[in-house]
Every structure is written in C-alpha cells, then in structure tokens.
N, C-alpha and C positions, 0 to 999 in steps of 0.2 A: 504493497500502500505504501507507504513513503518514498519506492519506487517510482511509483506512479507520478505521485507530485513534485519530484525533484524536479525530474525532466521538464515538465512545466516550467516551471519557476526560475529552474536555469537557460529555459530561451524569453521566458518575460523581461529575465533582467539583462540576457544578453542583450536582447531587442531596444530598452532602454537606455542603457549605456552605449551602443553605436549609434542609434540617434541621436545623441547630442555632438554636437559639432564641439573641438576644443578650437577658441580662438585664442590666436595669443596676445598679449598685450596692447602691441601695437591697434589689433583689431580690435580689440575694445576700446580704447581713446579714439579710434577713428570715428567709434559709431557715438562715444558722447562728443564728440565734435560735432557729429549731423545732427544728432538730436537738439543738440544747444541753439545749432543754428534756425532750425525748425522751431524752437521757442521763440527765438529772437522775431523769427516772420511774424507769429501769432502773437506779441506784443505788440506788434507794428499794427497789426489788424484791429487788434484790442484800444490800441491807443487813438485809432481813426474811429473805433466804433464810439470813444468814451467824450470825442472832440463833441458829438453832436448832445453829448446829454450837460448843460449849465447847468441845472439847479443841486447839485452834490454836493454835500460840507466838505468833503475828500478828496482829493488828487490821487491817484499814484504816480508816481513817478516813472514813467518810462523812460526818459535818457538817461536814469542814474541806474535804471535795472539792466539797460541795454550795453551802456558802456561795463558793468559786471560783466554781463555775461563774452563782450567783446574780448576784456581782460583777460577770463577763463578760456576761452578757446585760445588766444595768442600763446599763452603756457602751455596748454597741450601740443601745439602745432609746435612751440617751440623746443619742446622736449620730444615729440617726432620726428626732427628734422634740426638737429643740434647744427651751428653754426661749426664750422671744418676746421680747422687751423689751418693758417695762412700760409702759403709757400713760406719758406726761408729767403732771405735776400739773395738775389743770384750775385756772388762773387765774378770780378773781370777774369777772359778767358785767361788762359793757359796760354804763353808765348810757343813754349814748345824748342825755342830755336837757341840751345843754348850753346853752341861754338862759336869762336869769335876769333879772327884772325890776329897772330900775335904780332907788335908791335904798329899796330893802324888806329 
C-alpha cells in the first residue's frame, strides 16, 4: 500500500519542482526594474486622473514618488551593469632601434 502512494508522490514532487524555473539574481532584478517602470506608468495615469479632482484635502506627491522610483531603478541598473575600469594610460611607443654609430 505504501509503495502505491510513494510513486504518485514522487511524480507530484518531480512535476512541482521541475515546473519552477530557477532564475538568477540578474533575472529577478531585471524583473523588478520592469515592474517598477510599470508602477511609474500607473502613477502617471493616476496623476492625470487626480488633476481633475479639485475638492480634495490632501494631494499625493506624484513627482516625489516618481523620483524615488527612478532612483531605485538607477541603483538596480548600476548594480546590473557596473561601470568597467577605465583602460590604463597608453605609454609612448617603444623605439626599438638601439644601435647607433660610434663617433657620429
């Protein structure tokens, strides 16, 4: 009886684990950037809608929220694509001619 239960359980476990994709940190952070950009778009739409509502006591600071999102996006993008070290200063070419005439 236990053997009959073990095989279906193994199949279920295998299918549940094999169905999940294992994303890298880079993939996950890229997804976060994409989602933050979508949130920013939603804020822009919400700001347009809220501009029509004049009789409200409090106003949401859309520009501040968008600046914060931009800063987070920039930080993640800098982490994902760090600036590379600049090349070393190029030294003058080596002459290569080390012989000279004696007496001249």
